[in-house]
N, C-alpha and C positions, 0 to 999 in steps of 0.2 A: 465225767460227762458234765458239760456246762450248758444248762438250758434255763430259760426264764421261769420264774415262779408263776405258775398258772393255777388260778383258782376256778375250778369248774364244779359247781354243785351237783350237776347231773352225772359227771364222770370224775368222782374223787380219786380214782386210780391213776389219773393223769400225772399227779404230783409224784406218785411212786414210780411209775414206769419211765418217767423222764428224769428221775433223780437217782441218787446213789443207792437207794433201797431196791432198785430194779434187780441188782445182782443177787440179792437175797431171794427175791421171788423167782427169778429165772434159774437159780441153782437147782430148784426142785425138778424142773424140766430136764436138765442135764443129768441129774442123778438117776432119774427114772430110766434113762437110756444107757446108763452105765458110764460114769465119769464124774469129774469134779470141775466146776466152773472156776477158772483162775483169773480171768479178766473179762470185762464187758465194755463195749463202746457203741454209742449210737451210730447207726448207719443211715437210716432214713426214717422219717416221721410223717405220717399222713394223719392230720388232726382236723376233725370237724367238731368244733366246740358244741358241747351239749349233746353230741350224738355218738361219735366214734373216734377212737384212737388206734392206729395200727403202727407198731414200731418194729423195725428190723434192727437187730444188734449184730455186731461182729464180736464173736466170743473166742476165747482161748480156753480149750478144754483139755484136762489131763485125763487120759484113759486109764483103765484099771491096771494095765501092765506098765504104766509109768510114762509112756510116750505122750506127746502133746499133739493136738490137732486144732486147726482153725475151723470154726463152724459159724453158720448164720442161725440166729434164733429170732422168732417172731412172737410178739405178745399183742393181744387185741383186747381192748376194753370197749364195750358196746352197751348202750342203754337197753338193748334187747337181750343182753346176756352173752355168755361165751359162745363162739361159733360151734355148731355141732361137729364132733369129730376132733376137736382140739383138747389138749390136756388142760383141765380146769385147775386154776391156782387161785390163791387168796391174795388180794392186794387192797390195803386200806379198808378192810372189812367187806369188800365186794369181790365177786369172782371175775377172773379174766381168763381168756383162752390163750394157750401158748403151743408152739411146736418147733421142732428142729427142722430146718430146711434140708431136704426137699419135701418134707411131709406136710404140705399145705392142704388142709381139708377141702379148700375150695378148688384145688387143682389136683385131682387124683392122678392125672397123668404125669405129674412132675417127677416123682421118684423114678419112673421108667425112663423118662426123657433125660434124666441126669446120670443114668447108669450107662457105661460103655456097653455092657451086655444087652441092656434094653434097647439102646440105639442101634446096636449091631443087627438086631432082629428087624427093626424098622427099615434099615438100609438094605435088607435082603442078604445079610451075612456076607459082606465083602471080605476078601482076603486081607490079612494084615491087621495091625492094631487099630482100634477105634478110640479117639480121644473126644471128650466133650468139655466145652468151656461155657460158662454162663455169660451171656451178653447183657441181659436185662432181667429184672425181677421186680414186679409190683405185687407184694403179698396180697392174697385174696383175689387177684385180678388176672395176672398173666405172667408169663416168663418166656424168654427167648434164649436159646442155646445154640452154639455152633458145634456141629459134629464133623469130624475129619477122619477119613480113612484113606491113607495114601494121598492121591490127588483128588479124591472125591470129597466135596464139601456140601453139606446140607444144613439149613437152618431148621431147628425144631421149635415150633411155636406151641406153647401150652396155654390154653384158655379155659374158661368155664365150659364144661361139657355141653351145656345147652346152647352154647354159641358156636361150637365147632362146625356143625353142618352148615349153618348160615354163612360163616366166614369162608368155608370152602366154596360155597355157591357164589359169593362175591368175587373171589379170585377167578373162578371159571367164567363168569359173565364179563369180567373186565378184560380177560385175556384176548388179545387181538386188537383191542381198542387202545390200551396203554400197556407198557412193558412191566406188568406186575409179575412177581415170581409164580411159577406154576406149583400147584400142590401135587407132589409126587408120591405121597404116602401118608401114613398116620393112622390114627384110631379116633374117630369122632366120638365114640362112647366115652373115651378117657379125656377128650379135649385136646388131643395131640395132632398137629398138622406138620408134615414134613415138606419143607419148601426148598426149591432149587436156589442155589446161590448165584445171583446175577453178577456180571462183570462191572467194574467201574469203581470210582471213588465218590464219596458223598460230596454234594455240592458245597457244603460248609468247609470241608477240607480244601477243596480246589480253590475256593474263594480266598481263604486265609493264606494259602501258599502262592497266590498270585497267578494261578492258571486261568485259562479261558473258561468263562462261565456262560450259561445260556442267556440270550437277550430276552427281554420281556415277552416278545411274541412267541418264542418257543415254549415258555412256561404257560402262557395263556392257551396255546394250542393243546397242551396236555389236558388242561381243565376242560377245553371244548370237547375233546374226545371222551373224557369222563362223562360230561353232560349228555352225550348221545347214547349212553347206556342206562336204560331205566332200571333203577333199583328200588325195591319196596322197603318199607320200614317207617318208623316214626321220624319226624324232623329232629335233627340234632340240636340240642340247646345252643344258643348263641353265646359268645363270650360275654356279652352284657348280662344275659340271664344267669350265667355262672358267677358273676361278680359278687353278689351278696355273700355267698359262702366263702369266697376268698377274703372278703372284707372281715368277716367274723374271725377267720383264722389269723389274719394279720393283726387285728386289734387285740386278740388274746395273747399272741406270742411277742408282740412288740408294742407294749402299752404306751410308750412315749410317742408313738405315731398314731394314736387312736383318732385324734381330731383330724389329722391330715388324711388318714384313710377314709374317714366318714365324708370329708369334703370331696375327695376324689370320686368316691362312689356316687355321690350326688351329681358331680360334674359329668359322669358318664351318661346320665340321662337314660332315655329309652330308645329302643331300636326303631328305625324306620324300616318297615317290612319290605323285603325284596322278593322277587319271584323265586320259587323253589325249583332247583335243578339237582341233578346228581352231583354231589361234591365229594372231595376226598375226605374231609372231616378233620384232618390234622396236617395240612399242607405246609411244609416248611423245608428249609435247606438240608436238613439231615435225613429227609425222606426221599431225596432224589439222588440217583447215581448217574455219573457221567463217564462215558468211555468214548475215546476218539472224537471228542467234541460234541457228542450227541447224548441225549438223555437215554440212558440204557436201563434204568430201573425206577419204578415208583413203588415205594415200600409202605408197609404198615397201613393197609387199607381197611383195618378193623372198623373204622368209623365211617366208611363210605356209605352214602345214601342221600336221601332228600335233605337239602340244605340251601343256603344262600351263597351265591358266588362271592359276594363281598367278604364273607367269613374266611374263605380260603385265601383270598388276596391279602386281607388284613392279618391273617395268621402268619403268613410269610414275612410281611413287613415287621410285625411285632417281634418275631423270632430273630430277624436280622438285627434289630435294635438290641436285643438281648445278647446277641453274639459279640457286639462291641464290648460288652462287659466281660465276657468269657475270654475273648482274644484281643486285649487292648492294643497289642502290637500291630494288629491289622485293622484297627478302628477306621482309619481314613479310607481304606480300600472297601471295607464293608459298608460304610456310610455312603460312599459314592455309588455303590451298586444298589443300595436301598433307595437312594434318590432317583436313580434311573428307573427302577421298578415303580416307584410311587408316581412319577410323571406319566408313565404308560398306563398304570392301573386306574388312575383317576379319570381317564378318558372312557373307561368302561363302566364305572359305577359312580355313584354320588361321591364327590371328593370329601365332603364333610363326614359322611357316614363311614367312608373308608378310614379316615384318620381316627375317628372316634372309636371304631371297632379295633383298630390297632392299639389304641390306648387300653381298651378292655382286655385285649390279649395279654398285654404286658402286666396289667393288674393281676391277672390270674398267674402269670409267671413269677410274680413277686413273692409268692409263697415258696418258690423253689429253693432259695438258699437255706431256709429253715428246714424244709422237707428233706433235702439232701445233706443237711448238717455241714454246710461249707464252713471253713474257718472264717471268722469275722462275719457270720451270716447277717448280723444286725446291720452292719455297714453296707453289705451287698444288697440287702433288701431295700434300704433307703435309695440306692442307686436306681433300682427298678422303679421306685415311686417317682424319682426325678424324671425318668423317661415317660412315665404315664402323664405327668404334668406337661411335658414338652409336646406330646402328641395331642393332648386336649387343647393346648394353646394353638397348635397348628390347625386343629379343626375349627377353632373360632376364627382364625385369620382367613381360613379358606372360605 
């Protein structure tokens, strides 16, 4: 594992959990469940300097009968102490919490959702074999799995139990206004929601492959229909308000860019407040499905609620800029689409604010290469910072 040397006085376990000594610490978690840890690799890292570190590892485990199995392990260092329900281990003289996935103490429904037998019961015991594959996992927060039984497909979303009923209600209230997946089952007490699988390909794939994509008016129409559905809740923090935490992480893991990060954070400035309407909360190209040239699905409405329209618009523009880094072969096509959207969106909201918020979105996304442990993540992070500078320059010129 290759990670930067991080000196965190409040979380001294960071140096252990991100270094070679992590294997020694995590071996105890594997041994308790029966087995021996043979290899360990960083999979994703969520680091909040001075507050919390959550690390997922890809592990190779040798079982008692000699066979090998690939597993996911999670370790958490928190100034508040190990999470209740986790296995408490020692690292650098302090206690950390650990578990073998799917036994996430924050997501009590995940073991059931990860088991073909458990999912079979959720599906109403259909005939034939049931297979379950993990599509996304954010330790301590949520997971998404795809369940298949013959031709039947369902997505299983696992969230904090206290959020399940509220999220179910959001899906029900948005149904009819926008094509969100229907909740067709689950167990709110465990934080498990069973969602229908909608038809279509995600907009990002269609765009990269050169297929027809929605014009700006069709995207705005989706947001207009969302805005007509009143949802309660607290206002979602803006990308600008989240920027200081991103700056702290970037400065800690990429020390050579500390001055640049500080300068960009200052350059982001403060928000110009916009009217509150019901917003998606994480509106971008991977959340939209297309079928027969129409928007057939709006996904991941976990963050839907009161917010500012400019945030949804800027989020899409920022993610499209990031897509040029992920799919460089399609860069010109993606940039042309982004330009088309920008020209349309800036007639709806303040052009300067739109560009500045897009810069703030990218500033937050700049932590992604480190979090997902991309190869050459340092170089990739600098590319994100280049995009932040470009959007801030665009805001000034506007």
